C-alpha positions as CSV (number, residue, x, y, z in Angstrom):
1,M,16.6,191.7,140.7
2,S,16.8,195.2,142.0
3,K,14.6,196.1,145.0
4,H,12.5,198.5,142.8
5,H,11.4,195.7,140.5
6,K,11.0,193.2,143.3
7,H,8.6,195.4,145.2
8,R,7.1,197.6,142.4
9,G,6.3,195.0,139.8
10,Y,8.3,196.1,136.9
11,G,9.2,192.6,135.8
12,A,12.4,190.7,135.5
13,Q,13.6,191.9,132.1
14,F,15.7,194.6,133.6
15,S,18.2,194.7,136.5
16,A,19.6,198.1,137.5
17,S,23.3,198.4,137.2
18,P,25.3,200.5,139.7
19,K,25.4,203.3,137.2
20,E,21.7,203.3,136.6
21,G,21.1,203.1,140.3
22,L,23.2,206.2,140.7
23,V,21.2,207.9,138.0
24,L,17.9,207.2,139.8
25,E,19.4,208.4,143.0
26,V,20.5,211.7,141.4
27,L,17.1,212.2,139.8
28,A,15.4,211.6,143.1
29,M,17.6,214.1,144.8
30,A,17.0,216.6,142.1
31,E,13.2,216.1,142.3
32,K,13.3,216.6,146.1
33,A,15.5,219.6,145.9
34,G,13.3,221.2,143.3
35,A,10.2,220.6,145.3
36,K,11.9,222.2,148.3
37,A,13.1,225.2,146.3
38,G,9.6,225.8,144.7
39,Y,8.0,225.6,148.1
40,A,10.5,228.0,149.7
41,A,10.2,230.6,146.9
42,A,6.4,230.6,147.0
43,K,6.4,230.9,150.8
44,E,8.9,233.8,150.8
45,E,6.8,235.6,148.2
46,L,3.6,235.1,150.3
47,Y,5.3,236.6,153.4
48,R,6.5,239.5,151.3
49,T,2.9,240.4,150.4
50,I,1.6,240.3,154.0
51,G,1.9,244.0,154.5
52,S,0.4,244.9,151.1
53,G,-3.1,243.9,151.9
54,Q,-3.0,240.9,149.5
55,F,-3.9,237.7,151.3
56,L,-5.1,234.1,150.8
57,N,-7.0,232.0,153.2
58,E,-5.4,228.9,154.7
59,Q,-6.8,226.5,152.1
60,E,-5.7,228.7,149.2
61,T,-2.3,229.1,150.7
62,D,-1.8,225.4,151.1
63,E,-3.0,224.8,147.5
64,L,-0.6,227.4,146.2
65,L,2.4,226.1,148.1
66,A,1.6,222.5,147.0
67,A,1.4,223.7,143.3
68,A,4.7,225.5,143.7
69,Q,6.2,222.4,145.2
70,R,5.1,220.3,142.3
71,A,6.2,222.9,139.7
72,G,9.7,223.1,141.3
73,S,9.9,219.3,141.4
74,A,8.9,218.9,137.8
75,A,11.3,221.7,136.6
76,A,14.2,220.2,138.5
77,L,13.4,216.7,137.2
78,V,13.2,217.9,133.5
79,A,16.6,219.7,133.8
80,A,18.3,216.8,135.5
81,R,16.9,214.3,132.9
82,K,18.3,216.5,130.1
83,V,21.7,216.7,131.6
84,L,21.9,213.0,132.5
85,D,20.4,211.9,129.2
86,K,23.0,213.8,127.3
87,T,25.8,212.5,129.5
88,L,24.6,208.9,129.1
89,R,24.2,209.2,125.3
90,T,27.7,210.7,125.0
91,S,29.3,208.0,127.2
92,F,27.5,205.3,125.3
93,A,28.6,206.5,121.9
94,H,32.2,207.0,123.1
95,H,32.3,203.5,124.5
96,H,30.8,202.0,121.4
97,H,33.4,203.7,119.2
98,A,36.3,202.6,121.4
99,S,35.3,199.0,121.5
100,G,34.7,198.9,117.7
101,S,38.1,200.3,116.8
102,S,40.3,197.6,118.2
103,S,41.4,196.4,114.7
104,P,43.3,199.0,112.7
105,T,42.5,197.2,109.4
106,M,38.7,197.5,109.7
107,P,36.9,200.7,108.8
108,P,35.6,202.7,111.7
109,A,32.2,201.7,112.8
110,L,29.3,203.9,111.8
111,P,27.6,205.8,114.6
112,P,24.5,203.8,115.8
113,T,21.3,205.1,114.2
114,V,19.3,204.3,117.4
115,T,20.8,205.2,120.8
116,E,19.7,203.1,123.7
117,E,18.3,205.3,126.4
118,P,18.0,203.3,129.6
119,L,17.0,206.3,131.6
120,T,13.7,206.6,129.7
121,K,13.1,202.9,129.0
122,Y,13.7,201.4,132.4
123,S,13.3,203.9,135.2
124,P,10.1,203.7,137.2
125,A,8.2,207.0,137.9
126,L,10.2,209.0,140.4
127,G,7.1,209.3,142.6
128,L,7.2,205.5,143.2
129,L,10.8,205.5,144.5
130,D,11.3,205.1,148.2
131,T,13.2,208.4,148.5
132,P,14.2,209.0,152.1
133,R,12.3,212.0,153.4
134,T,13.3,213.3,156.8
135,K,11.2,215.7,158.8
136,V,12.7,217.5,161.8
137,E,10.3,217.4,164.7
138,Q,12.5,219.0,167.4
139,H,15.4,221.5,167.5
140,I,17.7,221.4,170.4
141,L,19.3,224.7,171.5
142,T,21.2,225.8,174.6
143,I,20.0,228.7,176.9
144,T,22.7,231.4,176.8
145,R,21.0,234.2,178.7
146,V,18.1,234.6,181.1
147,E,16.4,238.1,181.4
148,R,13.8,238.8,184.1
149,L,11.1,241.1,182.6
150,N,9.2,241.2,185.9
151,D,8.2,238.9,188.8
152,Q,5.9,236.9,186.5
153,M,7.8,236.8,183.2
154,V,11.2,235.7,182.0
155,R,12.9,235.9,178.6
156,L,15.1,233.0,177.6
157,I,17.7,233.5,174.9
158,A,18.9,230.3,173.3
159,S,21.5,229.4,170.7
160,A,22.9,226.6,168.7
161,P,25.2,226.2,165.6
162,N,22.9,227.1,162.7
163,L,20.1,227.2,165.3
164,D,20.1,223.3,165.0
165,G,18.3,223.7,161.7
166,Y,15.5,226.0,163.0
167,R,14.2,228.3,160.2
168,S,12.0,231.3,161.0
169,N,8.9,231.7,158.9
170,A,9.0,235.5,159.4
171,A,5.3,235.6,160.4
172,L,4.1,238.1,163.0
173,D,2.6,235.2,164.9
174,E,5.5,232.9,164.6
175,Y,5.4,230.4,167.4
176,V,6.8,227.0,168.5
177,K,6.0,224.2,170.8
178,V,8.4,224.1,173.7
179,V,8.9,220.5,175.0
180,V,9.9,219.9,178.6
181,A,10.7,216.5,180.2
182,D,11.0,215.6,183.8
183,P,14.8,215.6,184.5
184,A,14.4,212.8,187.0
185,L,13.6,210.4,184.1
186,G,17.0,211.1,182.5
187,L,15.5,211.5,179.0
188,V,17.8,212.8,176.3
189,P,16.4,215.1,173.6
190,P,15.2,214.8,170.9
191,Y,12.3,213.0,172.5
192,D,10.6,210.1,170.7
193,L,7.1,211.0,171.9
194,R,5.5,208.1,170.1
195,A,7.7,205.5,171.8
196,L,7.5,207.2,175.2
197,R,3.7,207.0,175.1
198,H,4.0,203.2,175.1
199,R,6.2,203.0,178.1
200,L,5.5,206.0,180.3
201,P,2.3,206.9,182.3
202,R,0.5,210.0,181.0
203,E,1.7,212.1,184.0
204,Q,5.3,211.4,183.2
205,M,5.1,212.3,179.5
206,P,7.1,215.4,178.4
207,R,4.9,218.5,178.5
208,S,4.6,220.9,175.6
209,K,3.1,224.3,175.1
210,S,3.0,227.0,172.4
211,Y,5.0,230.2,172.7
212,T,5.6,233.2,170.5
213,I,9.1,233.6,169.1
214,R,10.0,237.2,170.1
215,W,12.9,237.5,167.8
216,V,15.4,235.5,165.8
217,D,19.0,236.7,165.0
218,P,20.4,234.4,162.3
219,T,23.8,236.2,162.4
220,L,24.3,235.3,166.1
221,N,22.3,232.1,165.8
222,E,20.1,233.2,168.7
223,L,16.3,233.3,169.3
224,A,14.3,234.6,172.3
225,I,11.1,233.4,173.9
226,D,9.1,235.1,176.7
227,F,7.5,232.8,179.3
228,V,4.9,233.5,182.0
229,I,6.2,231.9,185.2
230,H,3.5,229.7,186.8
231,G,2.4,226.1,187.3
232,S,3.5,223.2,189.3
233,P,6.9,221.3,189.0
234,G,6.9,219.5,185.6
235,T,4.9,222.2,183.8
236,V,6.6,224.4,181.1
237,G,5.9,227.6,183.0
238,H,7.6,226.3,186.1
239,W,10.5,225.0,184.1
240,A,11.0,228.4,182.5
241,G,11.1,230.1,185.9
242,N,14.0,227.8,187.0
243,A,15.9,227.6,183.7
244,Q,19.6,228.6,183.7
245,P,22.3,229.3,181.1
246,G,23.6,226.0,179.8
247,D,20.3,224.2,180.0
248,P,18.9,222.7,176.8
249,I,15.6,223.9,175.3
250,V,13.7,221.8,172.9
251,I,11.4,223.5,170.4
252,S,9.3,222.4,167.4
253,P,9.7,223.9,163.8
254,A,8.2,227.3,163.2
255,R,4.4,227.6,163.0
256,S,1.9,230.4,162.4
257,K,-1.9,230.7,162.1
258,S,-2.8,234.1,160.8
259,S,-1.6,236.4,158.0
260,L,-1.9,239.9,159.5
261,S,-1.4,242.9,157.3
262,L,-0.6,246.0,159.4
263,T,-2.7,248.4,157.3
264,A,-5.4,249.7,159.7
265,S,-5.6,253.4,160.4
266,Y,-6.1,252.8,164.1
267,Y,-5.2,249.8,166.3
268,V,-6.7,248.5,169.5
269,L,-4.5,245.8,171.0
270,A,-5.4,243.8,174.1
271,A,-3.7,241.0,176.0
272,D,-3.1,239.4,179.4
273,E,0.3,238.0,180.3
274,A,-0.1,234.9,178.1
275,G,-0.7,237.1,175.0
276,L,1.6,239.9,176.0
277,P,4.7,238.5,174.1
278,A,2.7,238.3,170.8
279,I,1.2,241.9,171.3
280,A,4.7,243.2,172.2
281,K,6.0,241.8,169.0
282,I,3.3,243.4,166.9
283,L,3.9,246.8,168.7
284,E,7.5,246.6,167.5
285,A,6.4,245.7,164.0
286,L,3.9,248.6,163.6
287,P,5.0,251.4,161.3
288,S,6.3,254.5,163.2
289,S,3.2,256.5,162.1
290,A,0.7,254.0,163.6
291,S,-1.8,255.2,166.1
292,G,-4.0,253.4,168.6
293,V,-4.1,252.0,172.1
294,A,-2.7,248.8,173.8
295,L,-4.5,247.4,176.8
296,L,-2.2,245.2,178.8
297,E,-3.5,243.2,181.7
298,V,-0.9,242.3,184.4
299,A,-1.0,241.0,187.9
300,D,0.0,244.3,189.6
301,E,1.8,247.6,189.1
302,N,5.1,246.0,189.6
303,A,4.6,243.8,186.5
304,M,5.0,246.6,184.0
305,F,8.2,246.5,181.8
306,D,9.6,248.3,178.8
307,V,7.8,247.6,175.5
308,K,8.9,249.3,172.3
309,H,6.0,251.0,170.5
310,P,5.2,253.8,168.1
311,E,4.7,257.2,169.7
312,G,1.1,257.3,168.4
313,V,0.1,254.1,170.3
314,V,-0.7,254.6,173.9
315,L,0.2,251.8,176.4
316,R,-2.3,251.3,179.2
317,W,-1.3,248.8,181.9
318,L,-4.3,247.3,183.7
319,P,-3.3,245.6,187.0
320,R,-5.7,242.9,188.3
321,D,-4.7,243.7,191.9
322,Q,-5.0,240.3,193.7
323,V,-7.6,238.9,191.2
324,P,-6.5,235.5,189.9
325,A,-5.6,235.3,186.2
326,G,-8.5,234.3,184.1
327,K,-11.1,235.8,186.5
328,S,-10.5,239.4,186.0
329,N,-12.7,241.7,183.7
330,V,-10.2,244.6,183.5
331,L,-9.7,244.1,179.7
332,P,-13.4,244.1,178.7
333,V,-14.2,247.0,181.0
334,A,-11.3,249.1,179.6
335,L,-12.3,248.1,176.0
336,Q,-15.9,249.0,176.6
337,A,-14.9,252.5,177.9
338,L,-13.0,253.4,174.7
339,P,-14.7,255.9,172.4
340,L,-15.7,254.1,169.2
341,P,-12.6,254.5,166.9
342,A,-13.1,256.1,163.5
343,G,-11.7,254.9,160.2
344,Q,-10.3,251.4,159.5
345,V,-9.8,249.8,162.9
346,G,-7.6,246.8,163.5
347,V,-8.2,244.8,166.7
348,I,-5.6,242.3,167.9
349,A,-6.4,240.5,171.1
350,H,-4.9,237.4,172.8
351,A,-6.1,236.4,176.3
352,E,-8.1,233.8,178.3
353,R,-11.1,232.3,176.5
354,S,-13.9,234.0,178.5
355,T,-12.2,237.4,178.1
356,I,-11.9,236.9,174.3
357,K,-15.6,236.1,174.1
358,A,-16.3,239.4,175.8
359,I,-14.0,241.2,173.4
360,H,-15.8,239.6,170.4
361,R,-19.1,240.9,171.7
362,I,-17.8,244.4,172.3
363,T,-16.2,244.8,168.9
364,E,-18.9,243.0,166.9
365,Y,-20.2,246.3,165.5
366,W,-16.9,248.1,165.1
367,H,-16.6,247.6,161.3
368,L,-13.2,246.1,161.7
369,N,-10.5,245.8,159.1
370,K,-10.6,242.1,158.7
371,H,-7.1,241.8,157.2
372,A,-5.6,243.8,160.2
373,S,-7.6,242.1,163.0
374,H,-7.0,238.9,164.9
375,I,-8.9,238.0,168.1
376,S,-8.0,234.6,169.6
377,S,-8.0,232.7,172.8
378,Y,-4.6,231.9,174.1
379,W,-5.6,229.7,177.1
380,T,-8.6,228.5,179.0
381,L,-9.1,228.7,182.8
382,R,-9.5,225.2,184.2
383,E,-9.4,225.5,188.0
384,N,-9.3,221.8,188.6
385,R,-6.5,221.1,186.1
386,L,-2.8,222.0,186.1
387,H,-1.8,224.7,183.7
388,S,1.1,223.6,181.5
């Protein structure tokens, strides 16, 4: 008895032959490939419409992608069934004719009036098959270059053949989880975090933190991530400050949270060091005709570095001057002092939680372009806890 009938309850009247097993395997592969193609096509079209002002909320996006996945799966399955069904019917008729023509004195056998179709009669629903589904949780790249942006920030450029399977989602807020393990433990990536939780104390577990993907070059198989250098040994920020070419870097698949459309007539951008990579990426993506102001909080005047931006967007660097990160009010003060912008205003702000709350209060009555605005907390000051 085949394993499908032993575990799925289809009865003992049929035992799958090697050929039929191959057919089921081919159909399962076609269904899986169709689902993947449908999902990818829908996702690509969604990203293509980001800048046109058309958008869906998260639930609508998930429902659309799921529907596209099902449609692609069904279309691929129908096409594969037609091809295989025709192949099987032709092979059956040919075999029947060959076996019936062994005696030259007998008239040729008539073609069978009913053709057995084992594919339709015996195969269980494809959704019930134990089709292997592998999900990549971690991509392992090698650091090839280290660029010091200032005393507090570093850019790590990493590479791998085919980026170890990493695929950019092309979102403006594309980010990944960077996973760092204590080298003293001798752990080899990819890390089985579930298994490690059972045998390592919490303080020895690999640390992870979200970081913006600054750019991806699929031709050179390279990507770049900017890090703020801070924290104690074992934290991601400390690791980034000591990373060298040749070191591995472990990242999650691409993620994103917002669907910004860069359609506002005037932009107000604000960030501290943690949000600066995301704001810098948006500045580079703005159309050359864009106008606005970018308020960038940094530790001191020596922390400024080159950021590409449209000529119509003014960069204002706001040094904290000895005030610890998370305790400064330079961003809200600068924002409050701005003249109320006219027209469709887009506000994009990423900073510490208390700062973001203040920004929300200031911009509450600005009549923002909701599609071109995104104000979010990137971290929370916890003085009694280590920053990762």
